[in-house]
N, C-alpha and C positions, 0 to 999 in steps of 0.2 A: 834310359834308366831299367826298363824293361828288357832291352836288347842286353845290356850287358850284365843284369841278373841272370839270365836266360844261358848266358858262357860263364856263371859262375863265380862272377862278382859279389860283394858284397855292397848295397847301395843305399845309399840317401841322396834325397834331393832336397831343394832350397830356391823356392821361387817368390818374385815381389807381389805376383798376383795367388789373391786368396783363392778364387774361382779355378786358377791352372791347379794350385796345390791338391783343391777337393777334387777336382778332374782326375789326378793322377793317381790319385788315393784310391778314389773310387772305381775308377775303370780297369786299374792295374794292381790294386792294392800293394802301393808304394807307400815308405815313410819319406813323404814330401812336408818341408815346414815352411812357412811363409816368414819373409824378410829378406834381407841382403848379406853379403857375406861381412862384412864390417860389425851385423849387430847379429851373428850366427852363434847358436849353441855350441857349436862344434870346439872342439879341443884342437890346441896347436899341435901339427904335426900327425893328425888323425887321418890324414887321408894320401894315398898313393897316387889317384889321378884326381884331377879336379875337371868338369868340362864345363865350357859356357858357350853353347850354340844360340848364336844371335843373340845376345844378351850383351856385351861390354856398350856397344851403341843406344843400349836402353837405359842405363847409369849415369846417374849425374856426377856421381863422384867417383870416376874409372880410379885414379891413380889410389886411392886409398879400396877401391874395391881389388884391384892387382896387390898390393901390400898385404891385405886381407889372406887372398888366395895364398898367398905364398906363405903366410904364417901356418893356414890349415894343411899345406903339404908337408910330408915327411921329406928330410933331406934327399934329393935325388928325385922326388916326384915330379909330375907333367903336369901341366896345365894346357889343354888343348882349346882352342876357340875358333868360332866361325863369324865373319861378320860383314857385312857388304863393305867391299872394296873402292876406296877412293879413287882408286886409278883405273877403275872397269869402263869398258868402253861406253856403258850405258850412261854413266852420270859425265865421261867426256862429251858425247853427242849432245846430252840436255845442255850444258855449258854453252856448248859452241851456237848450239840452234838459238839460246839465248840471247849470245851476243850478238847474232846475225840478225834476228826477226826481235828483238826485245821482247815487248809484253805479248805480243802473236803466239811466241814462244814458251812463255812462264808457265804456262800449265805445266810443261813437261819435266821441271824441276823439282814438283811436289810428287811426280811417279820416284824420282832416284832420293829425292831427299824427303823421306817419311817422317810426319810432325813427330810419332813419338822416340825420333832417334837423337839424342841430344848431341851425339858427337859421330864422326867418319873418320874412318882409317885407312891410311895406304901402310907399305909395309915399314916405309920410313917412320911414318908417327906411331905404327904400333910397337916398331923397336924401341922409339923412346920411353913410350910409355911401360912396356915390359921390364926395359932397363931400370927405369925409376922403381919400381916393384918389387925389384930384386931377383930378376929371371934372365936368362940366358935364352934369346931365341935359337932353337934347332933348325926349323925349317919354316917354309912358308911352301902353299900348296894354294893353286887357285879352283874354284869348283864354282859352282850355278845353281840357282835356284830352279828348279824342274819346272816347266812350262806350264804343268796344270795348276800347280799351285801359284805360280804369279798369278795367272789368268784368274783364279779363285780370290785371290788377296785383291787385286785390282777391283774388280766386280764388287767385293765387299764393303772396300774402302773409300772408293770413287763412284759410288751410284749416282750421284748428282751430275756428275761432270759427262757431256755427252761425247767428250773425245776418247772416253774412255776403250771404245769399241777399234778406234785407229789405236792407240797405244798397242792394244794386246792383237791386233792385226801384224803391227810390225815386230813384235817380239821375235820369232821365228827367224825373220831376217837379222835382225839385229845378235841375236844369240848367235846364229851361225858366224857372222864376222868377228862376234868376239873369242869364240873359238879359233876361229882363223889366227886371230892377232894376239892370241894369247892374254886376252883381257875379258874375260869373263865378270859376273858381279859379285862374287864373293871371293873373300880372302879366310884360308884357314891356317891357324897357327901352330 
């Protein structure tokens, strides 16, 4: 929101986290409310653009959320999203290792299927979701989580797992192969 505002956009935000909303208001003097799109005080057709960066996977009611986003956009408005990609090399490798090694590799699944994520999307499932919400998909792009951010997140969320150092150590190689194969861990819509 701060970047968009610095480029001349009028911005308003919404987050399900009171702490995140307060942090945005305090650190950036942004207008950020607390809630979900289905319960929002925003008026229909109020926005030209809505962004959901790493949000849709945390939403318990994604169809209703996307339908609400559609109502909030003016005719011809754009919804831009980023979410973990179910077709990423990271997830594929974790599933293969689990099939091959069973419980010995089960720990890998928690690194790619993070607990606060209710859903996981591929281009196919995202297209179905957006179509049900009244959208037409314009384009998909692939992206990746920055190495430092991924390492920090692993350190913060998996402090009790002694194998986290192994996972962090493998990240550069897996990221390199993911780039080479065109299967990084993020899907941009």
